[in-house]
C-alpha positions in Angstrom: 16.4 -1.2 -2.1 15.7 2.0 -0.2 12.1 2.3 -1.2 9.5 0.4 0.7 7.7 -2.3 -1.3 4.3 -3.7 -0.4 2.4 -6.4 -2.3 -1.2 -7.1 -1.4 -3.6 -9.7 -2.9 -7.1 -9.1 -4.3 -8.6 -9.2 -0.7 -6.1 -6.7 0.8 -4.0 -9.3 2.6 -0.3 -8.5 2.7 1.8 -10.9 0.6 5.1 -9.1 0.9 6.7 -6.2 2.8 10.4 -5.5 2.4 12.8 -4.4 5.2 12.5 -0.8 4.1 8.8 -1.0 4.7 9.4 -2.2 8.2 11.9 0.6 8.8 9.3 3.2 7.9 6.5 1.5 9.8 8.2 -0.3 12.8 4.8 -0.5 14.6 3.3 -2.6 11.8 5.0 -5.6 13.3 4.3 -8.9 11.6 2.3 -7.7 8.7 2.5 -10.7 6.3 -0.8 -12.5 6.0 -2.6 -9.6 7.8 -5.3 -7.4 6.3 -3.8 -4.1 5.1 -6.5 -2.1 7.0 -5.3 -3.6 10.3 -1.6 -2.9 9.6 -1.8 0.7 8.2 -4.3 3.0 9.7 -4.5 5.6 6.8 -7.7 6.4 5.1 -5.8 8.3 2.4 -3.7 5.2 1.6 -6.8 2.9 1.5 -8.5 5.3 -0.9 -5.4 5.2 -3.1 -5.4 1.3 -3.0 -9.1 1.4 -4.1 -8.2 3.9 -6.9 -5.4 1.7 -8.1 -7.7 -1.3 -8.1 -10.3 0.6 -10.1 -7.7 1.8 -12.5 -8.2 5.5 -11.8 -5.3 6.3 -9.5 -2.8 9.1 -10.1 0.7 7.9 -11.2 2.2 9.2 -8.0 0.5 10.4 -4.9 1.9 12.1 -1.8 0.2 10.6 1.4 0.8 11.6 5.0 0.9 8.9 7.6 0.4 10.1 11.2 1.3 8.0 14.3 2.6 8.6 17.7 6.1 9.4 16.3 4.6 12.2 14.1 4.0 12.6 10.4 5.7 10.6 7.7 5.2 11.7 4.1 5.4 9.1 1.4 5.3 9.3 -2.4 3.2 6.3 -3.3 3.1 4.5 -6.7 0.8 1.5 -7.2 0.2 -0.9 -10.0 -1.8 -4.1 -10.6 0.3 -7.3 -11.0 -0.1 -11.0 -11.3 1.5 -13.0 -8.5 3.8 -15.9 -9.1 0.8 -18.2 -8.6 -1.0 -16.4 -11.4 -3.5 -14.9 -9.0 -5.2 -11.8 -10.5 -6.1 -8.7 -8.5 -2.8 -8.3 -6.6 -1.4 -4.8 -6.3 2.2 -3.7 -5.9 3.1 -0.5 -4.2 6.4 1.4 -4.0 6.6 3.9 -1.2 9.3 6.5 -1.2 9.9 8.5 2.0 9.8 12.2 1.3 9.4 13.4 4.9 12.8 15.2 4.9 11.9 17.1 1.7 8.5 18.1 3.1 10.1 19.4 6.3 12.7 21.4 4.3 9.9 22.8 2.1 8.0 24.0 5.3 11.2 25.6 6.7 11.7 27.4 3.4 8.0 28.6 3.4 8.3 29.8 7.0 11.6 31.6 6.2 10.0 33.4 3.2 6.9 34.3 5.2 9.0 35.9 7.9 
């Protein structure tokens, strides 16, 4: 699976992060069992998590994550799910890296502007 997958519980603790997630966020380290707020420092993503939890999120949202390496753009989709233990309030996110498309779009805009 090329897309990053992230599963969090009702209290924002990370239950699952696949290898693609770790490839996108190598600095996240050991994220399992940690609070999402401590692993990903993105206000926009946390607002999206809250919107998904409240049932008022957009079907897809483009979010920019900025760190020491630069910007990473992700197309994020989230949905409420029940975990295998039957726990309610868990959220599943699929994150698709669109950084390359954003860079190409900016190059095209600069070319047209010049």
